Residue frames relative to the residue before (quaternion, step in Angstrom):
aa qw qx qy qz dx dy dz
X 1.0000 0.0000 0.0000 0.0000 0.00 0.00 0.00
X 0.4600 -0.6850 0.4907 0.2799 3.55 -0.95 0.89
X 0.2705 -0.7548 0.5704 0.1782 3.57 -1.15 0.62
X 0.2856 0.7749 -0.5118 0.2366 3.55 1.21 0.47
X 0.4590 -0.6698 0.5118 0.2806 3.54 -1.13 0.69
X 0.6486 -0.5244 0.3654 0.4133 3.59 -1.16 0.44
X 0.3927 -0.7120 0.5364 0.2259 3.56 -1.09 0.79
X 0.4206 -0.6862 0.5375 0.2514 3.54 -1.12 0.75
X 0.6999 -0.4824 0.3333 0.4080 3.53 -1.31 0.26
X 0.0105 0.7692 -0.6387 0.0166 3.53 -1.18 0.68
X 0.6555 0.5300 -0.3661 0.3941 3.57 -1.28 0.14
X 0.5900 -0.5759 0.4453 0.3491 3.55 -1.30 -0.39
X 0.1968 -0.7735 0.5961 0.0877 3.55 -0.94 0.96
X 0.0142 -0.8221 0.5671 -0.0482 3.57 -0.37 1.28
X 0.2607 0.8189 -0.4861 0.1585 3.57 1.25 0.31
X 0.6497 0.5344 -0.3301 0.4281 3.59 0.91 -0.87
X 0.6639 0.4956 -0.3032 0.4708 3.58 0.95 -0.86
X 0.6614 0.5074 -0.3080 0.4585 3.56 0.94 -0.87
X 0.6236 0.5424 -0.3368 0.4511 3.58 1.00 -0.78
X 0.6543 0.5166 -0.3094 0.4575 3.56 0.95 -0.87
X 0.6547 0.5132 -0.3106 0.4599 3.58 0.97 -0.84
X 0.6614 0.5008 -0.3091 0.4650 3.58 0.96 -0.85
X 0.6534 0.5192 -0.3186 0.4495 3.59 0.89 -0.90
X 0.6538 0.5073 -0.3087 0.4690 3.57 0.97 -0.84
X 0.6478 0.5209 -0.3191 0.4553 3.60 0.99 -0.85
X 0.6693 0.4889 -0.3099 0.4659 3.59 0.95 -0.81
X 0.6336 0.5456 -0.3231 0.4433 3.55 1.05 -0.79
X 0.7635 0.3549 -0.1775 0.5094 3.58 1.03 -0.82
X 0.4445 -0.7096 0.4414 0.3226 3.58 1.31 -0.09
X 0.3808 0.7362 -0.4693 0.3045 3.57 1.15 0.67
X 0.3862 -0.7230 0.5165 0.2480 3.63 -0.62 1.03
X 0.2254 -0.7756 0.5791 0.1108 3.56 -1.08 0.79
X 0.2052 -0.7335 0.6363 0.1223 3.53 -1.09 0.81
X 0.2347 -0.8059 0.5302 0.1197 3.59 -0.18 1.28
X 0.0876 -0.8318 0.5480 -0.0103 3.55 -0.65 1.16
X 0.0905 -0.7554 0.6471 0.0482 3.52 -1.12 0.86
X 0.8278 -0.1599 0.1350 0.5206 3.55 -0.79 -1.00
X 0.4316 -0.7414 0.4270 0.2860 3.58 1.24 -0.28
X 0.4749 0.7065 -0.4344 0.2942 3.61 1.21 0.01
X 0.7463 0.3301 -0.2066 0.5399 3.59 1.20 -0.37
X 0.2553 0.8060 -0.4955 0.1993 3.55 1.17 0.55
X 0.6024 0.5773 -0.3485 0.4272 3.59 1.20 -0.50
X 0.6588 0.5502 -0.2966 0.4186 3.57 1.17 -0.62
X 0.7720 0.2507 -0.2134 0.5438 3.55 -0.11 1.29
X 0.6420 -0.5149 0.4039 0.3995 3.53 -1.32 -0.11
X 0.5558 -0.6049 0.4389 0.3641 3.61 -1.10 0.59
X 0.2581 -0.7683 0.5732 0.1209 3.56 -1.15 0.73
X 0.2171 -0.7447 0.6190 0.1229 3.54 -0.99 0.91
X 0.4408 0.6855 -0.4906 0.3085 3.57 -0.76 1.00
X 0.6339 -0.5071 0.4176 0.4081 3.53 -1.34 0.06
X 0.4762 -0.6971 0.4580 0.2784 3.57 -0.83 0.98
X 0.0854 -0.7406 0.6649 0.0471 3.55 -1.08 0.87
X 0.1479 -0.8365 0.5267 0.0322 3.55 -0.08 1.36
X 0.1106 -0.8209 0.5596 0.0280 3.58 -0.58 1.16
X 0.4206 0.7453 -0.4501 0.2549 3.61 1.24 0.00
X 0.6402 0.5369 -0.3377 0.4334 3.60 1.13 -0.48
X 0.6039 0.5493 -0.3478 0.4612 3.57 1.27 -0.32
X 0.1931 0.8380 -0.4655 0.2093 3.55 0.31 1.33
X 0.5828 0.6215 -0.4434 0.2783 3.48 -1.39 0.20
X 0.4240 -0.6444 0.5707 0.2815 3.52 -1.27 0.55
X 0.2551 -0.8085 0.5142 0.1300 3.58 -0.44 1.18
X 0.7933 -0.0611 0.0439 0.6042 3.59 1.15 -0.53
X 0.0683 0.7868 -0.6108 0.0560 3.57 -0.97 0.86
X 0.0003 0.7849 -0.6178 0.0468 3.54 -0.71 1.14
X 0.2760 -0.8025 0.5065 0.1529 3.61 -0.09 1.27
X 0.6243 0.5497 -0.3470 0.4332 3.60 1.05 -0.68
X 0.7321 0.3960 -0.2171 0.5099 3.58 1.00 -0.86
X 0.3799 -0.7539 0.4584 0.2778 3.59 1.32 -0.05
X 0.5485 0.5901 -0.3890 0.4468 3.57 1.01 0.89
X 0.0171 0.7738 -0.6332 0.0063 3.53 -1.05 0.83
X 0.1416 -0.7516 0.6382 0.0883 3.57 -1.09 0.79
X 0.0254 0.8235 -0.5570 0.1042 3.55 -0.70 1.09
X 0.4838 -0.6721 0.4815 0.2871 3.57 -1.05 0.81
X 0.6548 -0.6097 0.3096 0.3218 3.50 -1.10 0.89
X 0.7038 0.4810 -0.2838 0.4390 3.62 1.01 -0.69
X 0.4490 0.7065 -0.4405 0.3245 3.58 1.28 -0.05
X 0.4684 -0.6630 0.4930 0.3131 3.63 -0.82 0.89
X 0.5111 -0.6609 0.4533 0.3107 3.58 -0.89 0.92
X 0.5934 0.5679 -0.3606 0.4420 3.59 1.13 -0.61
X 0.6390 0.5277 -0.3216 0.4580 3.57 1.01 -0.81
X 0.6554 0.4987 -0.3089 0.4758 3.57 0.97 -0.83
X 0.6718 0.5039 -0.3063 0.4483 3.59 0.86 -0.89
X 0.6255 0.5237 -0.3432 0.4656 3.59 1.06 -0.67
X 0.6520 0.5136 -0.3170 0.4589 3.59 0.95 -0.85
X 0.6583 0.5013 -0.3070 0.4701 3.57 1.00 -0.81
X 0.6522 0.5314 -0.3183 0.4370 3.57 0.94 -0.89
X 0.6038 0.5627 -0.3560 0.4383 3.60 1.07 -0.67
X 0.7180 0.3848 -0.2285 0.5331 3.58 1.18 -0.57
X 0.5417 -0.6475 0.3890 0.3687 3.59 1.26 0.24
X 0.6023 0.5590 -0.3505 0.4493 3.57 1.15 0.63
X 0.1882 -0.7978 0.5698 0.0574 3.55 -1.28 0.28
X 0.4519 -0.5714 0.5845 0.3574 3.50 -1.44 0.08
X 0.3114 -0.8198 0.4484 0.1728 3.55 -0.12 1.29
X 0.6340 0.5377 -0.3487 0.4328 3.62 1.13 -0.43
X 0.3510 -0.8084 0.4392 0.1741 3.58 1.34 0.19
X 0.0264 0.8618 -0.5064 0.0093 3.62 0.70 1.00
X 0.4479 -0.6570 0.5266 0.3007 3.58 -1.07 0.69
X 0.3485 -0.7418 0.5387 0.1950 3.57 -1.11 0.70
X 0.0714 -0.8170 0.5546 0.1410 3.55 0.81 -1.12
X 0.8078 -0.1071 0.0267 0.5791 3.58 1.13 0.62
X 0.6074 -0.6082 0.3751 0.3472 3.61 -1.12 0.62
X 0.6435 0.5470 -0.3279 0.4232 3.61 1.17 -0.39
X 0.3852 0.7477 -0.4730 0.2624 3.61 1.25 -0.06
X 0.2137 -0.7993 0.5552 0.0846 3.57 -0.97 0.92
X 0.6467 -0.5051 0.4059 0.4023 3.52 -1.34 0.30
X 0.6472 0.5359 -0.3231 0.4354 3.57 0.94 -0.84
X 0.6663 0.4967 -0.2945 0.4717 3.55 0.97 -0.85
X 0.6043 0.5642 -0.3422 0.4466 3.55 1.11 -0.72
X 0.7112 0.4333 -0.2524 0.4928 3.57 0.90 -0.93
X 0.6502 0.5404 -0.3230 0.4252 3.59 0.94 -0.85
X 0.7217 0.4060 -0.2509 0.5013 3.60 0.99 -0.75
X 0.2895 -0.8042 0.4798 0.1982 3.58 1.16 -0.52
X 0.4092 0.7280 -0.4645 0.2947 3.59 1.13 0.52
X 0.1328 -0.7900 0.5971 0.0424 3.56 -0.98 0.93
X 0.4849 -0.6966 0.4653 0.2513 3.55 -1.25 0.49
X 0.8262 -0.2859 0.1736 0.4534 3.58 -1.31 -0.26
X 0.6651 0.5316 -0.3088 0.4240 3.60 1.11 -0.59
X 0.4064 0.7845 -0.4204 0.2068 3.57 1.25 -0.32
X 0.6844 0.4848 -0.3404 0.4250 3.73 0.73 -0.78
X 0.7350 0.4245 -0.2254 0.4782 3.58 1.11 -0.62
X 0.7578 0.3514 -0.2021 0.5113 3.61 1.11 -0.56
X 0.5724 -0.5607 0.4027 0.4426 3.58 1.07 -0.73
X 0.5335 -0.6230 0.4746 0.3193 3.54 -1.32 0.30
X 0.7467 -0.3859 0.2852 0.4606 3.57 -1.31 0.12
X 0.7023 0.4884 -0.2888 0.4299 3.59 0.75 -1.04
X 0.5923 0.5698 -0.3735 0.4301 3.60 1.16 -0.40
X 0.7288 0.4091 -0.2264 0.5002 3.59 1.22 -0.41
X 0.5414 0.5987 -0.4080 0.4265 3.59 1.29 -0.05
X 0.2010 -0.8025 0.5564 0.0775 3.56 -0.55 1.21
X 0.7876 -0.1399 0.1237 0.5871 3.55 1.10 -0.67
X 0.1696 -0.7738 0.6010 0.1061 3.55 -1.27 0.31
X 0.2405 -0.6739 0.6578 0.2350 3.49 -1.41 0.21
X 0.0770 -0.8243 0.5584 -0.0530 3.52 -0.83 1.08
X 0.3005 -0.7050 0.6076 0.2085 3.54 -1.12 0.73
X 0.2797 -0.7687 0.5552 0.1503 3.56 -0.65 1.13
X 0.7050 -0.4859 0.3032 0.4183 3.57 -1.25 0.25
X 0.6377 0.5132 -0.3381 0.4643 3.63 1.19 -0.40
X 0.5381 -0.6212 0.4030 0.4028 3.57 1.29 -0.13
X 0.4533 0.6640 -0.4652 0.3704 3.58 1.20 0.42
X 0.2878 -0.7547 0.5714 0.1451 3.56 -1.03 0.88
X 0.0279 0.8464 -0.5247 0.0865 3.56 -0.10 1.32
X 0.3120 -0.7286 0.5813 0.1841 3.54 -1.24 0.57
X 0.0731 -0.7838 0.6165 0.0135 3.54 -0.96 0.94
X 0.7793 0.2408 -0.2110 0.5386 3.55 -0.90 0.92
X 0.3327 -0.7372 0.5504 0.2069 3.54 -1.22 -0.46
X 0.6191 -0.5655 0.4032 0.3666 3.54 -1.27 -0.31
X 0.7078 0.3284 -0.2695 0.5644 3.57 1.26 0.28
X 0.6161 -0.5975 0.3627 0.3632 3.56 -1.05 0.75
X 0.6749 0.5190 -0.3159 0.4189 3.62 0.98 -0.73
X 0.5966 0.5252 -0.3708 0.4803 3.60 1.25 -0.19
X 0.0283 -0.8616 0.5061 -0.0285 3.57 -0.05 1.27
X 0.3959 0.7282 -0.4849 0.2789 3.61 1.22 0.04
X 0.8460 0.0697 -0.0766 0.5231 3.57 -0.62 1.14
X 0.3689 0.7692 -0.4721 0.2220 3.60 1.20 0.08
X 0.6045 0.5790 -0.3661 0.4066 3.58 1.05 -0.69
X 0.6597 0.4987 -0.3266 0.4576 3.61 0.93 -0.79
X 0.6014 0.5458 -0.3608 0.4585 3.58 1.06 -0.64
X 0.6484 0.4928 -0.3093 0.4909 3.56 1.08 -0.69
X 0.6487 0.5459 -0.3238 0.4200 3.58 0.97 -0.84
X 0.7018 0.4568 -0.2909 0.4628 3.60 0.90 -0.80
X 0.5591 0.5722 -0.3974 0.4495 3.60 1.25 -0.29
X 0.8150 0.1557 -0.1557 0.5359 3.55 -0.50 1.20
X 0.5490 0.6357 -0.3910 0.3763 3.60 1.26 -0.04
X 0.4000 -0.7636 0.4425 0.2474 3.60 1.29 0.10
X 0.6758 -0.5381 0.2993 0.4051 3.59 1.01 0.76
X 0.4686 0.7075 -0.4278 0.3112 3.59 1.21 0.29
X 0.7121 0.4431 -0.2566 0.4804 3.60 1.25 -0.20
X 0.7721 -0.1911 0.1485 0.5876 3.58 1.25 -0.24
X 0.5303 -0.6232 0.4722 0.3276 3.55 -1.31 0.14
X 0.2938 -0.7472 0.5727 0.1653 3.57 -0.59 1.15
X 0.1166 -0.8143 0.5664 0.0494 3.58 -0.75 1.04
X 0.8035 0.0200 0.0173 0.5947 3.58 1.13 -0.58
X 0.1206 -0.7876 0.6025 0.0461 3.55 -1.11 0.72
X 0.2028 -0.7298 0.6382 0.1377 3.54 -1.11 0.78
X 0.0748 -0.8321 0.5486 -0.0316 3.54 -0.67 1.17
X 0.3939 -0.6497 0.5899 0.2733 3.52 -1.20 0.59
X 0.1172 -0.7806 0.6109 0.0617 3.58 -0.95 0.86
X 0.2497 -0.7693 0.5731 0.1318 3.56 -1.26 0.39
X 0.5988 -0.5657 0.4129 0.3885 3.60 -1.17 0.45
X 0.5360 -0.5753 0.5032 0.3586 3.53 -1.23 0.49
X 0.5519 -0.6225 0.4228 0.3593 3.62 -1.01 0.65
X 0.5414 -0.6423 0.4401 0.3173 3.55 -1.12 0.67
X 0.7927 0.0331 0.0033 0.6087 3.57 1.13 -0.63
X 0.0401 -0.7927 0.6083 0.0032 3.56 -1.19 0.57
X 0.0588 0.7756 -0.6270 0.0435 3.53 -1.14 0.68
X 0.1468 -0.7803 0.6037 0.0710 3.56 -0.99 0.88
X 0.0207 -0.8149 0.5785 -0.0290 3.56 -1.03 0.78
X 0.2662 -0.7451 0.5951 0.1410 3.51 -1.33 0.38
X 0.0752 -0.7826 0.6180 0.0040 3.54 -0.94 1.01
X 0.3271 -0.7339 0.5578 0.2080 3.57 -0.91 0.86
X 0.3199 0.7269 -0.5611 0.2333 3.56 -0.78 1.05
X 0.5545 -0.6000 0.4464 0.3649 3.61 -1.17 0.46
X 0.6974 -0.4944 0.3252 0.4043 3.54 -1.25 0.43
X 0.6480 0.5354 -0.3352 0.4255 3.60 0.84 -0.92
X 0.6665 0.4895 -0.3021 0.4742 3.60 0.93 -0.87
X 0.6368 0.5380 -0.3282 0.4442 3.57 0.98 -0.84
X 0.6783 0.4907 -0.3003 0.4572 3.59 0.87 -0.90
X 0.6352 0.5264 -0.3264 0.4614 3.58 1.03 -0.76
X 0.6760 0.4915 -0.2904 0.4660 3.57 0.91 -0.93
X 0.6531 0.5169 -0.3236 0.4489 3.58 0.93 -0.83
X 0.6314 0.5204 -0.3338 0.4681 3.58 1.03 -0.76
X 0.6711 0.4894 -0.3004 0.4689 3.58 0.98 -0.80
X 0.6677 0.4994 -0.3050 0.4601 3.58 0.91 -0.90
X 0.5988 0.5855 -0.3572 0.4136 3.58 1.13 -0.58
X 0.6943 0.4360 -0.2623 0.5090 3.57 1.23 -0.40
X 0.6743 0.4593 -0.2723 0.5101 3.56 1.32 0.05
X 0.5723 -0.6129 0.4173 0.3504 3.62 -1.19 0.39
X 0.2484 0.7412 -0.5700 0.2530 3.55 0.64 1.19
X 0.3519 -0.7892 0.4627 0.1981 3.65 -0.53 1.12
X 0.0939 0.8278 -0.5417 0.1116 3.57 0.65 1.14
X 0.0310 0.7749 -0.6313 0.0007 3.56 -1.07 0.78
X 0.7713 0.1516 -0.1399 0.6021 3.57 1.23 0.40
X 0.1211 0.7862 -0.5960 0.1097 3.58 -0.90 0.92
X 0.0870 0.8013 -0.5757 0.1375 3.56 -0.47 1.26
X 0.0900 -0.7639 0.6343 0.0778 3.55 -1.07 0.75
X 0.1869 0.7638 -0.6033 0.1329 3.53 -1.02 0.90
X 0.8803 -0.0113 0.0046 0.4743 3.51 -1.06 0.92
X 0.7824 -0.3874 0.1846 0.4514 3.57 0.78 1.05
X 0.7153 0.3955 -0.2563 0.5160 3.60 1.24 0.14
X 0.2353 -0.7387 0.6170 0.1350 3.53 -1.15 0.79
X 0.1533 -0.7903 0.5917 0.0421 3.56 -0.71 1.14
X 0.0528 -0.8182 0.5720 -0.0258 3.56 -0.78 1.07
X 0.1373 -0.7511 0.6373 0.1041 3.53 -1.23 0.58
X 0.1492 -0.7711 0.6169 0.0508 3.53 -0.92 1.03
X 0.0763 0.7927 -0.5999 0.0765 3.60 -0.87 0.96
X 0.4565 0.6676 -0.5076 0.2970 3.54 -1.07 0.74
X 0.7851 -0.2369 0.2173 0.5294 3.53 -1.06 -0.78
X 0.6333 -0.5749 0.3597 0.3729 3.56 -1.10 0.70
X 0.6682 0.5039 -0.3125 0.4494 3.60 0.88 -0.88
X 0.6622 0.5119 -0.3064 0.4534 3.56 0.94 -0.89
X 0.6686 0.4930 -0.2981 0.4701 3.57 0.93 -0.90
X 0.6670 0.5036 -0.3077 0.4549 3.60 0.90 -0.88
X 0.6559 0.5105 -0.3181 0.4560 3.59 0.95 -0.83
X 0.6768 0.4779 -0.2918 0.4779 3.59 0.94 -0.88
X 0.6099 0.5543 -0.3421 0.4513 3.56 1.05 -0.75
X 0.6806 0.4797 -0.2891 0.4723 3.58 0.90 -0.90
X 0.6699 0.5187 -0.2926 0.4433 3.56 1.02 -0.80
X 0.7377 0.4397 -0.2364 0.4546 3.58 0.87 -0.95
X 0.2852 -0.7799 0.5118 0.2201 3.58 1.08 -0.63
X 0.4291 0.7106 -0.4990 0.2489 3.55 -1.03 -0.79
X 0.5209 -0.6232 0.4803 0.3310 3.54 -1.32 -0.06
X 0.5793 -0.6038 0.4203 0.3510 3.56 -1.09 0.72
X 0.1837 -0.7776 0.5983 0.0599 3.53 -1.10 0.83
X 0.4952 -0.6452 0.4921 0.3103 3.57 -0.96 0.88
X 0.4802 -0.6985 0.4502 0.2809 3.59 -0.80 1.00
X 0.5165 0.6387 -0.4199 0.3860 3.60 1.23 -0.28
X 0.4796 0.6703 -0.4342 0.3635 3.58 1.23 -0.34
X 0.6929 0.4896 -0.2863 0.4452 3.60 0.90 -0.90
X 0.6094 0.5177 -0.3517 0.4868 3.57 1.11 -0.60
X 0.6759 0.4904 -0.2963 0.4636 3.58 0.92 -0.90
X 0.6155 0.5199 -0.3479 0.4795 3.58 1.10 -0.63
X 0.6628 0.5207 -0.2974 0.4485 3.57 0.87 -0.98
X 0.7608 0.3768 -0.1852 0.4949 3.55 0.95 -0.92
X 0.4147 -0.7278 0.4478 0.3128 3.59 1.31 0.18
X 0.3868 0.7187 -0.4733 0.3316 3.53 0.98 1.00
X 0.4573 0.6597 -0.4661 0.3720 3.62 1.23 0.13
X 0.6613 -0.5233 0.3481 0.4094 3.62 -1.12 0.50
X 0.5718 0.6096 -0.3802 0.3961 3.59 1.07 -0.66
X 0.7388 0.4170 -0.2175 0.4828 3.60 1.04 -0.79
X 0.3405 0.7882 -0.4721 0.1996 3.59 1.24 0.01
X 0.4981 -0.6616 0.4836 0.2834 3.54 -1.06 0.84
X 0.5224 0.6326 -0.4161 0.3923 3.59 1.24 -0.23
X 0.6294 0.4744 -0.3261 0.5220 3.57 1.24 -0.42
X 0.2479 -0.8263 0.4936 0.1102 3.56 -0.35 1.24
X 0.4863 0.6461 -0.4535 0.3748 3.61 1.21 -0.03
X 0.5691 -0.6011 0.4260 0.3651 3.60 -1.01 0.71
X 0.3256 -0.7218 0.5820 0.1854 3.53 -1.18 0.73
X 0.0844 -0.8046 0.5878 -0.0028 3.55 -0.77 1.14
X 0.1824 -0.7341 0.6412 0.1295 3.54 -1.20 0.68
X 0.0998 -0.7956 0.5971 0.0209 3.54 -0.65 1.16
X 0.1469 -0.7701 0.6176 0.0628 3.56 -0.74 1.10
X 0.1306 0.7933 -0.5710 0.1660 3.55 -0.43 1.26
X 0.6494 -0.4851 0.3744 0.4503 3.62 -1.19 0.23
X 0.5992 -0.6025 0.3957 0.3484 3.55 -1.02 0.81
X 0.7132 0.4618 -0.2548 0.4617 3.58 1.02 -0.78
X 0.4166 0.7092 -0.4798 0.3054 3.62 1.22 -0.01
X 0.4545 -0.6833 0.4901 0.2940 3.62 -0.89 0.85
X 0.6917 -0.4315 0.3433 0.4665 3.60 -1.25 0.16
X 0.3782 -0.7498 0.5059 0.1972 3.55 -0.89 0.98
X 0.4552 -0.7030 0.4849 0.2520 3.54 -1.04 0.84
X 0.3748 0.6805 -0.5292 0.3411 3.53 0.35 1.33
X 0.4113 -0.7209 0.5037 0.2397 3.56 -0.88 0.93
X 0.5251 0.6157 -0.4748 0.3460 3.54 -1.03 0.83
X 0.5644 -0.5689 0.4666 0.3743 3.55 -1.32 -0.23
X 0.2161 -0.8137 0.5368 0.0550 3.55 -0.97 0.99
X 0.0234 -0.7231 0.6880 0.0572 3.49 -1.36 0.53
X 0.2050 -0.7938 0.5670 0.0803 3.57 -0.68 1.18
X 0.0345 -0.7846 0.6189 -0.0138 3.58 -0.74 1.12
X 0.7859 0.3248 -0.2354 0.4707 3.57 -1.35 0.05
X 0.6141 -0.5753 0.3263 0.4306 3.58 1.06 0.87
X 0.7591 -0.3826 0.1809 0.4946 3.57 1.15 0.67
X 0.5715 0.6132 -0.3853 0.3859 3.61 1.22 -0.18
X 0.7414 0.2421 -0.1687 0.6027 3.59 1.21 -0.43
X 0.0229 -0.8231 0.5651 -0.0511 3.54 -0.53 1.19
X 0.2217 -0.7746 0.5840 0.0990 3.52 -0.79 1.10
X 0.0750 -0.8104 0.5807 -0.0198 3.54 -0.93 0.99
X 0.1625 -0.7233 0.6635 0.1009 3.51 -1.09 0.90
X 0.2528 0.7883 -0.5132 0.2266 3.55 -0.40 1.19
X 0.3512 -0.7159 0.5672 0.2061 3.53 -1.26 0.64
X 0.3937 0.7295 -0.4826 0.2828 3.58 1.25 0.13
X 0.6313 -0.5500 0.3763 0.3966 3.61 -1.13 0.55
X 0.5855 -0.6040 0.4154 0.3463 3.56 -1.05 0.79
X 0.6428 0.5378 -0.3295 0.4348 3.58 0.95 -0.85
X 0.6467 0.5182 -0.3171 0.4611 3.59 1.01 -0.78
X 0.6559 0.5125 -0.3109 0.4588 3.57 0.91 -0.92
X 0.6756 0.4892 -0.2948 0.4663 3.57 0.91 -0.88
X 0.6379 0.5358 -0.3319 0.4426 3.57 0.95 -0.83
X 0.6624 0.4965 -0.3031 0.4720 3.58 0.93 -0.89
X 0.6515 0.5184 -0.3159 0.4549 3.61 0.96 -0.85
X 0.6587 0.5033 -0.3068 0.4676 3.59 0.95 -0.86
X 0.6408 0.5208 -0.3266 0.4599 3.60 0.97 -0.80
X 0.6769 0.4798 -0.2856 0.4797 3.58 1.12 -0.64
X 0.5922 -0.6014 0.3559 0.4012 3.58 1.28 -0.02
X 0.6963 0.4447 -0.2737 0.4925 3.58 1.20 0.41
X 0.3868 -0.6881 0.5448 0.2831 3.55 -1.12 -0.69
X 0.3011 -0.7542 0.5616 0.1585 3.56 -1.27 0.36
X 0.1105 -0.7799 0.6154 0.0298 3.56 -1.07 0.89
X 0.3124 -0.7465 0.5578 0.1842 3.56 -0.92 0.90
X 0.2535 -0.7901 0.5474 0.1085 3.56 -0.78 1.10
X 0.5971 0.5563 -0.3699 0.4440 3.60 1.22 -0.15
X 0.4391 -0.7097 0.4736 0.2814 3.64 -0.61 1.05
X 0.6377 0.5542 -0.3967 0.3590 3.53 -1.19 0.57
X 0.6068 0.5399 -0.3693 0.4515 3.58 1.14 -0.49
X 0.5373 -0.6617 0.4171 0.3154 3.59 -0.83 0.99
X 0.7938 0.0856 -0.0198 0.6017 3.56 0.96 -0.91
X 0.1813 -0.8361 0.5092 0.0940 3.61 0.03 1.26
X 0.7201 0.4201 -0.2484 0.4932 3.61 1.14 -0.54
X 0.5743 -0.5774 0.4539 0.3617 3.54 -1.18 0.61
X 0.5060 -0.6572 0.4526 0.3273 3.65 -0.78 0.93
X 0.4944 -0.6675 0.4780 0.2856 3.55 -1.08 0.78
X 0.5408 -0.5693 0.4982 0.3678 3.54 -1.21 0.53
X 0.6693 -0.5473 0.3126 0.3934 3.63 -1.04 0.73
X 0.6883 0.4739 -0.3012 0.4592 3.62 0.81 -0.91
X 0.6605 0.4953 -0.3079 0.4728 3.59 0.95 -0.85
X 0.6275 0.5301 -0.3338 0.4624 3.59 1.02 -0.78
X 0.6154 0.5518 -0.3374 0.4504 3.59 1.06 -0.75
X 0.6716 0.4890 -0.2964 0.4711 3.58 0.92 -0.91
X 0.6314 0.5292 -0.3324 0.4591 3.59 1.01 -0.76
X 0.6653 0.4943 -0.3101 0.4657 3.59 0.92 -0.86
X 0.6432 0.5197 -0.3262 0.4580 3.59 0.99 -0.78
X 0.6521 0.5076 -0.3127 0.4684 3.58 0.99 -0.83
X 0.6461 0.5148 -0.3122 0.4691 3.57 0.97 -0.88
X 0.6627 0.5092 -0.3054 0.4564 3.59 0.94 -0.88
X 0.6605 0.5095 -0.3077 0.4577 3.58 1.05 -0.72
X 0.7784 0.3595 -0.1812 0.4817 3.60 0.85 -0.96
X 0.8086 0.1127 -0.0288 0.5768 3.59 1.10 -0.60
X 0.0473 -0.8645 0.4997 0.0244 3.61 0.66 1.09
X 0.7092 0.4327 -0.2728 0.4852 3.60 1.08 -0.57
X 0.4284 -0.7558 0.4243 0.2553 3.58 1.30 0.13
X 0.3331 0.7787 -0.4814 0.2258 3.61 0.95 0.80
X 0.6803 0.5139 -0.3006 0.4275 3.62 1.11 -0.55
X 0.8286 -0.2413 0.1293 0.4883 3.58 -0.53 1.24
X 0.0323 0.8457 -0.5324 0.0180 3.63 0.77 0.95
X 0.8334 0.2074 -0.1737 0.4819 3.55 -0.95 0.96
X 0.4019 0.7460 -0.4644 0.2573 3.59 1.22 0.02
X 0.7547 0.3427 -0.1947 0.5245 3.57 0.97 -0.87
X 0.7775 -0.0687 0.1077 0.6158 3.53 0.85 -1.10
X 0.6849 -0.5285 0.2958 0.4051 3.62 -1.08 0.58
X 0.7800 0.3379 -0.1795 0.4952 3.61 0.97 -0.78
X 0.6541 0.4858 -0.3277 0.4783 3.61 1.18 0.39
């Protein structure tokens, strides 16, 4: 554990300017299109509105390596934050995808996307301790805190994670961080999908230090992280051939050949229970998260893909821009709650209108 002292605030604080812009937009009923680095602009429905650029609102406002807590402004590049954490031997354990060097902390939290380590470490919202948010009146409020036991307003911090900016403007996030692993090893085993799923289910009940598990095209790719003895013992037990650790970065950033833009078939992400059997959908598959996240390249109708995913106990999201509704429609009761929440926090509909669904 690092013994570094807490860092003081740095960077640029544009909260006052942003608050004024939001208040004016709400007063005039002007829709706002919240903009960050733009690297995840493909994820969701297009938004029509006046641009509200938060990229200038940057800097780590507080970092305490001993307490494993960092507070950072939303426009801060995620690469900058990760470098600061790495210097103290720490990391964002949810392994967020960047999709480009301009990716920001705000965009990371707003989209709620996590990387290959997510089933073993947790999702983005599991690490959000608190947020600062600009409400539609232009008020700059703090929700949650910088320690897990401070639960005041914690639910709203969770709600804005993954809400795509439809509930307010995230200006700052307090995150729990974790130490970098003491040892790591990646390997590749050749085996059919059925064998891979059986082995992963068994290893999940054993002290195997897995933090990555992917099956594709006859090969199972594994990442082991933890103490040196644990990693070495599992490495010797599992066998296989060594794998370059860059594989996990390329998977996270959708830089593997499977994700190539040369393949014109739509790219789908299906989130289903890990134990769900192979789904009867035509196309090419890549199984991530030990089978809980399944990527599909397919020309099958969107309605068919979604229907199969729902029957399996999950949902399907289209990652290829152009689909009118990339997200699976909400169940009636859940849609009702979403509309009520939107009406309460953004009655004039100025925050990223239509980003998630046409009426939200």
